[in-house]
C-alpha positions in Angstrom: 52.7 -34.0 -52.8 55.3 -31.4 -51.7 56.6 -31.6 -48.2 57.8 -28.5 -46.2 60.4 -29.1 -43.5 60.3 -26.0 -41.3 60.2 -24.9 -37.7 58.7 -22.1 -35.6 59.1 -21.6 -31.9 59.7 -18.9 -29.3 63.4 -18.8 -30.2 63.3 -18.4 -34.0 59.7 -17.0 -34.1 57.4 -17.7 -37.1 59.1 -16.1 -40.1 60.3 -19.3 -41.7 56.9 -20.9 -41.2 55.0 -18.0 -42.7 57.0 -17.8 -45.9 56.6 -21.5 -46.4 52.9 -21.2 -45.8 52.8 -18.5 -48.5 54.6 -20.8 -51.0 52.4 -23.8 -50.0 49.3 -21.8 -50.7 50.5 -21.0 -54.2 51.4 -24.7 -54.7 47.9 -25.7 -53.7 46.4 -23.3 -56.1 48.1 -25.2 -58.9 46.5 -28.5 -57.7 49.4 -30.0 -55.7 48.9 -31.2 -52.1 51.2 -30.1 -49.3 52.3 -31.4 -45.9 54.3 -29.6 -43.3 56.8 -31.4 -41.0 57.9 -29.7 -37.8 60.1 -30.8 -34.9 57.6 -29.6 -32.3 53.9 -28.6 -31.9 54.4 -24.8 -31.9 52.7 -22.0 -33.9 50.7 -24.8 -35.6 47.5 -22.8 -35.3 48.8 -20.9 -38.3 48.6 -24.1 -40.3 45.2 -25.0 -38.9 43.9 -21.6 -40.0 44.9 -22.3 -43.6 43.7 -25.9 -43.4 47.2 -27.2 -44.1 48.1 -30.7 -43.0 51.1 -31.1 -40.8 53.1 -33.8 -38.9 55.0 -33.4 -35.7 58.4 -35.2 -35.7 58.9 -34.9 -31.9 62.6 -34.2 -32.4 65.1 -31.5 -31.3 64.9 -28.7 -33.8 68.5 -27.7 -33.1 69.8 -31.2 -34.1 68.2 -32.0 -37.4 70.4 -34.9 -38.2 68.7 -36.9 -35.4 65.5 -37.0 -37.5 67.1 -38.5 -40.6 66.1 -42.0 -39.4 62.5 -41.0 -39.9 62.8 -39.7 -43.4 62.9 -43.0 -45.3 59.5 -43.9 -43.9 58.1 -40.4 -44.5 59.2 -40.5 -48.2 57.9 -44.0 -48.6 54.5 -43.0 -47.1 54.0 -39.7 -49.0 56.0 -40.1 -52.2 56.8 -36.3 -52.4 57.8 -34.7 -55.7 59.8 -32.2 -53.6 60.9 -31.5 -50.1 61.3 -27.8 -49.4 63.6 -27.2 -46.4 63.7 -23.9 -44.5 65.9 -24.0 -41.5 69.2 -22.5 -40.4 69.9 -25.7 -38.4 70.6 -27.9 -41.5 74.0 -29.5 -42.0 75.7 -30.7 -45.2 75.1 -34.3 -44.1 71.4 -33.6 -43.5 70.8 -32.2 -47.0 72.9 -34.8 -48.7 71.0 -37.6 -47.1 67.6 -36.0 -47.8 68.6 -35.5 -51.5 69.1 -39.3 -51.9 65.5 -39.8 -51.0 63.7 -37.0 -53.0 64.2 -33.8 -54.8 65.1 -31.1 -52.4 64.8 -27.3 -52.5 66.6 -25.4 -49.8 65.8 -21.7 -48.9 69.3 -20.3 -48.5 69.6 -17.1 -46.4 73.0 -17.7 -44.9 75.2 -19.3 -47.7 77.0 -21.5 -45.2 78.0 -24.3 -47.6 77.9 -25.3 -51.2 74.6 -27.3 -50.8 74.0 -30.7 -52.5 70.4 -30.1 -53.4 68.3 -30.0 -56.6 67.3 -26.4 -56.2 68.2 -23.3 -54.2 66.0 -20.3 -53.4 68.0 -17.2 -52.5 66.4 -13.8 -52.8 68.6 -11.7 -50.5 71.8 -10.0 -51.7 70.4 -10.0 -55.2 73.3 -8.0 -56.5 75.6 -11.0 -56.0 73.6 -13.3 -58.3 76.4 -13.9 -60.9 78.9 -14.9 -58.2 76.4 -17.2 -56.6 75.5 -19.0 -59.8 79.2 -19.5 -60.6 79.6 -21.5 -57.4 77.1 -24.0 -58.7 78.2 -24.2 -62.4 79.6 -27.7 -61.9 76.4 -28.9 -60.2 73.0 -29.5 -61.7 71.4 -27.3 -59.0 68.6 -25.0 -60.2 69.0 -21.5 -58.9 65.9 -19.3 -58.1 67.7 -16.1 -57.3 66.6 -12.5 -56.7 63.7 -10.4 -55.8 61.4 -12.0 -58.4 61.3 -14.9 -56.0 60.5 -13.1 -52.7 57.8 -15.4 -51.1 55.1 -12.9 -50.1 51.5 -13.7 -49.2 48.8 -12.5 -51.5 47.7 -9.8 -49.1 50.6 -7.6 -50.1 49.7 -5.2 -52.9 50.8 -1.7 -53.8 49.6 1.2 -51.6 49.4 4.3 -53.7 46.2 5.8 -52.3 46.0 9.0 -50.3 44.5 8.8 -46.8 42.4 11.4 -45.1 44.1 10.6 -41.8 47.9 10.4 -42.1 49.2 7.2 -40.6 52.6 6.1 -39.4 53.2 2.3 -39.0 55.8 1.0 -36.6 56.7 -2.7 -36.6 59.6 -3.9 -34.5 59.5 -7.7 -34.8 58.4 -10.3 -32.4 60.4 -9.3 -29.3 61.8 -5.8 -29.5 64.2 -6.5 -26.6 65.4 -2.9 -26.4 61.9 -1.3 -26.6 62.8 0.6 -29.8 59.2 1.0 -30.6 58.4 2.6 -27.3 61.4 4.8 -27.4 60.4 6.1 -30.8 56.8 6.8 -29.8 57.9 8.7 -26.7 60.1 11.0 -28.8 57.5 11.5 -31.5 54.4 11.7 -29.3 54.2 15.6 -29.3 54.5 15.7 -33.0 51.9 13.0 -33.6 49.4 15.0 -31.5 50.3 18.4 -33.0 50.1 17.2 -36.6 47.2 14.8 -36.1 49.1 11.8 -37.3 47.8 8.4 -36.4 50.4 5.8 -35.2 49.8 2.1 -35.6 52.2 0.0 -33.5 52.4 -3.7 -34.2 53.2 -5.4 -30.9 54.9 -8.8 -31.2 53.7 -11.7 -29.0 57.0 -11.9 -27.2 57.4 -8.1 -26.6 58.2 -7.7 -22.9 57.4 -4.0 -22.8 53.6 -4.4 -23.4 52.7 -2.7 -20.2 54.8 0.3 -21.0 53.4 0.5 -24.5 49.8 0.3 -23.2 50.5 3.2 -20.9 51.8 5.3 -23.9 48.6 4.4 -25.8 46.5 5.6 -22.8 48.4 8.9 -22.7 48.2 9.6 -26.4 45.0 9.0 -28.4 47.1 9.1 -31.6 48.7 5.7 -30.8 46.9 2.4 -31.5 48.5 -0.9 -30.5 47.8 -4.0 -32.6 48.3 -7.5 -31.3 48.4 -10.9 -33.0 48.0 -9.3 -36.4 46.7 -11.7 -39.1 46.1 -9.0 -41.8 49.5 -7.3 -42.1 48.8 -6.3 -45.7 45.7 -4.4 -44.6 47.7 -2.6 -41.9 50.4 -1.7 -44.4 47.9 -0.3 -46.8 46.7 2.1 -44.2 50.1 3.6 -43.7 51.7 6.5 -45.5 55.1 5.8 -43.9 56.6 3.0 -41.9 59.4 2.4 -39.4 60.4 -1.3 -39.4 63.0 -3.7 -38.1 64.8 -5.6 -40.9 63.8 -8.9 -42.3 61.1 -10.1 -44.7 58.8 -7.3 -43.5 60.9 -4.9 -45.7 59.9 -6.8 -48.8 56.3 -6.7 -47.8 56.5 -3.0 -47.3 58.1 -2.7 -50.8 55.3 -4.7 -52.3 52.8 -2.3 -50.7 54.9 0.7 -51.7 55.0 2.1 -48.2 58.0 4.5 -47.8 60.1 3.0 -45.0 63.0 3.7 -42.7 64.4 0.5 -41.3 67.1 -0.7 -38.9 68.7 -4.0 -38.2 68.5 -6.1 -35.0 70.4 -9.1 -36.2 73.5 -9.6 -38.3 71.8 -11.4 -41.1 69.4 -8.4 -41.6 72.2 -6.0 -42.4 73.2 -7.0 -46.0 69.7 -6.8 -47.6 68.8 -3.7 -45.6 71.9 -2.0 -46.9 71.3 -3.3 -50.4 67.7 -1.9 -50.4 69.1 1.4 -49.1 71.7 1.5 -51.8 69.0 1.1 -54.4 67.2 4.1 -52.9 64.2 1.9 -52.0 64.3 2.4 -48.2 66.2 4.6 -45.7 68.5 2.6 -43.5 69.1 4.1 -40.0 71.7 1.5 -38.9 72.4 -1.5 -36.7 71.1 -1.7 -33.1 74.5 -3.1 -32.2 76.1 0.3 -33.0 74.1 2.1 -30.2 70.5 2.3 -29.3 70.2 6.1 -28.6 71.9 7.2 -31.9 69.8 4.8 -33.8 66.5 6.0 -32.2 67.6 9.7 -32.8 68.2 9.0 -36.5 64.9 7.3 -36.9 63.1 10.1 -35.2 64.8 12.8 -37.3 63.9 11.0 -40.6 60.3 10.5 -39.4 59.9 14.2 -38.5 61.0 15.1 -42.0 58.1 13.0 -43.3 55.8 14.6 -40.8 56.8 18.1 -42.1 56.4 16.9 -45.7 60.0 17.6 -46.5 60.4 14.3 -48.4 58.9 13.4 -51.8 58.3 9.7 -51.8 57.0 9.3 -55.4 60.4 8.1 -56.7 60.8 5.7 -53.8 57.4 4.2 -54.3 58.1 3.8 -58.0 61.4 2.0 -57.2 59.6 -0.2 -54.7 57.0 -1.3 -57.2 59.7 -2.1 -59.8 61.7 -4.1 -57.3 59.0 -6.3 -55.8 55.8 -7.2 -57.7 54.5 -9.7 -55.1 54.4 -12.7 -57.4 57.4 -14.6 -56.0 55.3 -17.4 -54.5 53.6 -18.0 -57.8 56.9 -18.3 -59.6 58.3 -20.7 -57.0 55.2 -22.8 -57.2 55.4 -22.9 -61.0 59.0 -24.1 -60.8 58.2 -26.9 -58.3 55.2 -28.1 -60.4 57.0 -27.9 -63.7 60.1 -29.7 -62.4 58.4 -32.7 -60.8 59.9 -36.1 -61.5 59.7 -39.6 -60.1 61.0 -40.1 -56.6 64.5 -41.3 -56.2 64.8 -44.9 -55.2 65.7 -45.6 -51.6 
């Protein structure tokens, strides 16, 4: 059995949980059972939908060391071959203790410490792989590094078809606290109508501007709002072009080969957004912290160029396909299964 220690809630949203579910599904396909451990009962309907077993620890997700007292009993009960940890709240002490009980893989997005674990998964900032590996030369830590290991769900496949109805996809994350999506639609509305372009807007569950967006959708028949989307891959495959906030969505769009302009809403989104832009894979409009209006104007300008067919995306699509093949979860699962060993003695 492989255990996944991950959290999802209204503060950190569900991104960590969803990528662990993707890995877990690939693991189950190879015949290994999985169990998720969460601090609180939040977003667990996602696990129920996939028929994935889970256990609630009833702890403070911000203070993970407080749950260490439970781990000896958990390991003794389930005898995991691996514990996969996906949380920004981990401490050096937490991972060191967990590694005395079982093999541990940590999904490293932030590079806070030199982690004492058996394996590390890091797929962002892929151009820094050599430097990252050097940091662990003296350790026996296995390194799964780069875009070959991006953990995407199976639904994300290349989108190279032509659509009779041209479609723009806008996805702004779970909250969109500055109503970037609404601002963009307002500025593009006349062009959407004039050029008969359909706009799909993904509305996150915590978006506080839902009423304003609903009003825009009433005014403009070209705009369709989508809520609680469970088939994001299908939505992406409908799109000829996308506007997206940073994060793992960018890798999904790459796998679907949807030309994209992105922007960052959090500091940890900036490095990989810039790296993708440097490779000519996406267009990067900038950071929301540098000013909302200039950001929106740049996005709108780039989008109008697409509407006017002034941009050839064939090279961009080719680069997307070469960069992300959508098989990251399979590779991660194969590693975990291949490198099983007896549990460490307590």
